[in-house]
MARNU-991311 format. One record per residue (C-alpha): x, y, z; residue number from 1. Coordinates in Angstrom, 2 decimals. Layout:
N
      east     north        up   bapa
         X         Y         Z    NUM
...
END
This chain:
294
      east     north        up   bapa
      0.00      0.00      0.00      1
      0.97      3.65     -0.41      2
      1.48      6.04      2.48      3
     -1.44      8.48      2.57      4
     -1.35     11.72      4.56      5
     -4.16     13.89      5.91      6
     -3.10     17.23      7.42      7
     -4.08     17.73     11.07      8
     -2.91     21.34     11.41      9
     -2.35     24.21      8.95     10
      1.46     24.18      9.32     11
      2.50     20.67     10.45     12
      1.33     17.25     11.69     13
     -0.54     14.71      9.58     14
     -2.50     11.51     10.04     15
     -0.76      8.71      8.14     16
     -2.43      5.60      6.74     17
     -1.64      2.89      4.22     18
      1.35      1.50      6.15     19
      1.22     -1.38      8.65     20
      3.84     -0.59     11.28     21
      3.35     -3.93     13.04     22
      5.26     -5.76     10.30     23
      8.70     -5.13      8.75     24
      8.63     -2.17      6.37     25
     10.01     -2.22      2.85     26
     12.85      0.25      2.17     27
     10.48      2.34      0.06     28
      8.04      2.55      2.98     29
     10.79      3.68      5.37     30
     11.83      6.30      2.83     31
      8.23      7.49      2.45     32
      7.83      7.87      6.23     33
     11.13      9.75      6.45     34
     10.04     12.12      3.68     35
      6.69     12.69      5.39     36
      8.46     13.39      8.67     37
     10.72     15.95      6.98     38
      7.62     17.78      5.81     39
      5.13     17.33      8.67     40
      7.40     16.61     11.71     41
      4.54     14.74     13.48     42
      2.74     11.69     12.08     43
     -0.27     10.00     13.70     44
     -0.86      6.33     12.84     45
     -4.26      5.06     14.03     46
     -5.18      1.46     14.89     47
     -1.63      0.17     15.21     48
     -1.70     -1.80     18.50     49
      1.71     -3.32     19.13     50
      3.31     -5.89     21.34     51
      6.45     -4.64     23.01     52
      8.79     -6.51     20.66     53
      6.89     -5.20     17.63     54
      7.41     -1.60     18.68     55
     11.13     -2.15     19.22     56
     11.47     -3.83     15.82     57
      9.51     -1.04     14.13     58
     11.55      1.73     15.72     59
     14.95      0.21     14.90     60
     14.11      0.53     11.20     61
     14.58      4.29     11.68     62
     17.81      4.23     13.70     63
     19.54      2.83     16.79     64
     17.47      3.20     19.95     65
     18.38      5.73     22.63     66
     17.72      5.02     26.35     67
     17.29      8.64     27.46     68
     17.02      8.98     31.23     69
     16.82      5.19     31.63     70
     20.61      5.13     31.68     71
     20.67      6.50     35.23     72
     18.47      3.62     36.44     73
     16.42      5.60     38.93     74
     13.24      3.47     38.85     75
     12.66     -0.26     38.48     76
     11.87     -1.62     35.03     77
      8.36     -2.99     34.46     78
      8.48     -3.69     30.70     79
      9.92     -6.86     29.18     80
     11.70     -5.01     26.37     81
     14.62     -3.05     27.82     82
     14.70     -0.73     24.79     83
     11.22      0.61     25.58     84
     10.76      3.70     27.74     85
      7.83      3.36     30.12     86
      5.59      6.44     30.03     87
      3.10      5.37     32.67     88
      1.99      5.89     36.25     89
      2.00      2.16     36.97     90
      3.89     -0.24     39.22     91
      5.06     -3.73     38.23     92
      1.55     -5.11     38.81     93
     -0.08     -2.48     36.61     94
     -1.51     -0.43     39.49     95
     -1.29      3.38     39.77     96
      1.66      4.41     41.91     97
      1.43      6.77     44.90     98
      1.60     10.42     43.88     99
      4.85     10.95     45.78    100
      6.72      8.02     44.19    101
      9.96      8.82     42.36    102
      8.51      7.71     39.05    103
      5.45      9.96     39.34    104
      7.42     12.99     40.51    105
      9.98     12.59     37.73    106
      7.26     12.01     35.14    107
      5.62     15.35     35.93    108
      8.50     16.98     34.04    109
      6.99     15.54     30.86    110
      4.28     18.20     31.21    111
      6.89     20.87     30.42    112
      7.79     21.78     26.83    113
     10.81     19.72     25.78    114
     12.60     17.87     23.03    115
     13.47     14.30     24.00    116
     17.13     13.89     24.95    117
     18.18     17.37     23.85    118
     20.55     16.95     26.80    119
     22.57     14.38     24.83    120
     25.01     14.48     21.94    121
     24.87     13.17     19.25    122
     21.30     14.24     18.72    123
     18.29     11.97     18.67    124
     15.86     12.04     15.77    125
     12.41     10.44     16.08    126
     10.37      9.41     19.09    127
      7.45      7.00     18.75    128
      4.78      6.76     21.43    129
      2.25      3.92     21.50    130
     -1.00      4.22     23.48    131
     -1.81      1.10     25.52    132
     -4.05      2.24     28.42    133
     -5.71      5.66     28.69    134
     -7.40      7.55     31.55    135
    -10.98      8.81     31.33    136
     -9.84     12.41     30.89    137
     -6.69     14.39     30.11    138
     -3.31     12.97     29.19    139
     -3.23     14.55     25.72    140
      0.12     15.36     24.10    141
      0.77     18.76     22.54    142
      3.39     19.52     19.90    143
      4.79     22.77     18.50    144
      6.63     23.36     15.22    145
     10.05     24.93     15.86    146
     10.53     25.65     12.15    147
      7.42     27.80     12.03    148
      8.49     29.42     15.30    149
     11.77     30.48     13.69    150
     10.04     31.74     10.56    151
      7.74     33.92     12.67    152
     10.47     35.27     14.95    153
     10.97     39.03     14.39    154
     14.01     39.76     12.22    155
     15.65     41.73     15.01    156
     15.46     38.72     17.33    157
     16.58     36.35     14.58    158
     19.75     38.41     14.19    159
     20.29     38.40     17.95    160
     20.00     34.65     18.51    161
     21.69     33.31     15.38    162
     25.16     32.25     16.43    163
     24.25     31.90     20.12    164
     24.51     28.55     21.92    165
     22.58     27.16     24.88    166
     23.56     24.55     27.43    167
     21.06     21.70     27.88    168
     21.00     19.63     31.07    169
     18.84     16.55     31.56    170
     17.73     17.30     35.10    171
     17.40     21.08     34.87    172
     13.60     21.06     34.87    173
     13.29     18.35     37.50    174
     15.81     19.79     39.96    175
     15.35     23.53     39.42    176
     11.65     23.86     38.64    177
     10.05     20.82     40.30    178
     12.30     20.43     43.35    179
     13.14     16.82     42.46    180
     16.72     16.71     43.78    181
     17.04     13.09     44.91    182
     19.88     12.09     42.59    183
     23.23     10.53     43.45    184
     26.54     12.04     42.32    185
     26.93      9.05     39.99    186
     23.56      9.71     38.36    187
     24.39     13.38     37.85    188
     27.80     12.52     36.38    189
     26.19     10.10     33.91    190
     24.33     12.96     32.20    191
     26.73     15.86     31.62    192
     25.35     19.01     30.02    193
     25.71     19.48     26.25    194
     25.67     22.58     24.07    195
     23.47     23.18     21.01    196
     23.05     26.24     18.78    197
     19.83     28.15     19.40    198
     19.30     28.17     15.64    199
     19.75     24.87     13.81    200
     19.11     23.61     10.30    201
     17.08     20.43      9.88    202
     19.06     17.81      7.92    203
     16.08     16.56      5.92    204
     14.05     19.66      5.11    205
     16.89     22.19      5.15    206
     14.68     24.55      7.16    207
     16.01     26.63     10.01    208
     14.46     26.09     13.43    209
     14.51     27.63     16.89    210
     16.00     24.97     19.17    211
     14.77     25.87     22.65    212
     12.95     23.95     25.39    213
     12.92     23.38     29.12    214
     16.23     21.44     29.13    215
     18.08     24.62     28.06    216
     19.39     26.25     31.23    217
     21.79     28.99     30.11    218
     23.06     30.86     27.06    219
     26.81     30.75     26.61    220
     28.53     34.13     26.73    221
     25.51     35.83     28.31    222
     24.86     36.80     31.92    223
     22.79     34.33     33.91    224
     19.70     36.52     34.32    225
     19.74     37.88     30.77    226
     20.29     34.41     29.31    227
     17.46     32.85     31.31    228
     15.09     35.64     30.29    229
     16.03     35.14     26.63    230
     15.37     31.40     26.89    231
     12.01     32.08     28.54    232
     11.06     34.58     25.83    233
     12.00     32.16     23.06    234
     10.07     29.31     24.67    235
      7.03     31.54     25.13    236
      7.22     32.52     21.46    237
      7.69     28.96     20.19    238
      4.74     27.54     22.14    239
      2.07     30.00     20.99    240
     -1.26     28.42     19.96    241
     -0.74     29.02     16.23    242
      2.28     26.66     16.27    243
      0.54     23.97     18.35    244
     -1.12     20.64     17.55    245
     -2.95     18.86     20.39    246
     -3.24     15.08     20.07    247
     -6.14     13.35     21.79    248
     -5.10      9.75     22.24    249
     -6.97      6.61     21.25    250
     -5.81      3.14     22.28    251
     -3.72      1.75     19.42    252
     -2.39      5.13     18.30    253
      1.27      5.33     17.35    254
      2.52      8.92     17.15    255
      5.93      9.63     15.66    256
      7.60     13.02     15.96    257
     10.92     14.61     15.05    258
     12.72     15.92     18.13    259
     14.89     18.12     15.91    260
     11.88     20.06     14.62    261
      9.36     20.04     17.48    262
      8.78     20.42     21.19    263
      6.10     18.46     23.02    264
      4.49     18.12     26.43    265
      1.98     15.82     28.10    266
     -1.13     17.22     29.75    267
     -2.56     16.60     33.21    268
     -4.75     13.58     33.94    269
     -6.15     11.76     36.97    270
     -3.12     10.05     38.53    271
     -5.48      7.65     40.29    272
     -6.40      6.15     36.91    273
     -3.98      3.97     34.91    274
     -2.25      5.52     31.91    275
      0.32      3.57     29.90    276
      2.19      4.65     26.82    277
      5.42      3.11     25.54    278
      8.12      5.19     23.91    279
     11.01      4.45     21.64    280
     13.51      7.12     20.60    281
     16.04      6.82     17.78    282
     19.55      8.18     17.62    283
     20.29     10.32     14.59    284
     22.06      8.09     12.06    285
     25.67      9.03     11.16    286
     24.86     10.42      7.72    287
     22.31     12.77      9.28    288
     24.76     13.86     11.98    289
     27.15     15.20      9.38    290
     24.36     17.20      7.74    291
     23.07     18.43     11.09    292
     26.29     19.89     12.45    293
     24.94     23.44     12.09    294
END
């Protein structure tokens, strides 16, 4: 079958059909998905329920898998596939965890605007999130288009930020904003800060984008207060409603997004109700890294 796309928003995001992600994809299908991602940055695949191993196999067709914060081993694993990232409020028996558990407190940071693993180098590319169990209300995921945010940035501000770099730290939002400071020295050392340009060029589309987000904690060469205010202003600009697509989940949805072109955040839901989504995130492949050095 042929990949078919239906726009979900005037500037980005599309519903994709005609491809069965639960089976191995042909090279032409992988290429078609990559091309659609370059254009739309977010793809929604409906009715694609997956076993854990199926999701891992699907994701590896788009690049090596990245563990993200799993590498610091702060919470016990509950999924059989080690490559999957558990986006849930559940314990090993599938029951909602207490609100003050480490997993719940850490997971609240997902409600802040971020790009997955922007605190790592080399960069990651796609994330894929599969909906398994959903609460009765809330829990949506919102995305914003960082390419459109750059295009709409006033020329004066474009000139100011082009050439500037920001330091991204994995635990900045959790420790500084949410007061989640229960990390060992070894865990902190495992995730050193990295530096990315505030303005990047996407390797597939060639479009410039405004690379901000909650992991960015300071602007190099700028005073602390001025740099933080600039980062706050840029994030406020990038997350305006006109750049935003809100996804309302259905069980069996698989949503794929490009972390190099978007920010996302989860929305509040009743923590007393079970919610389970499973994420895979791909490293940027070497050929893309060379094109994405800017």
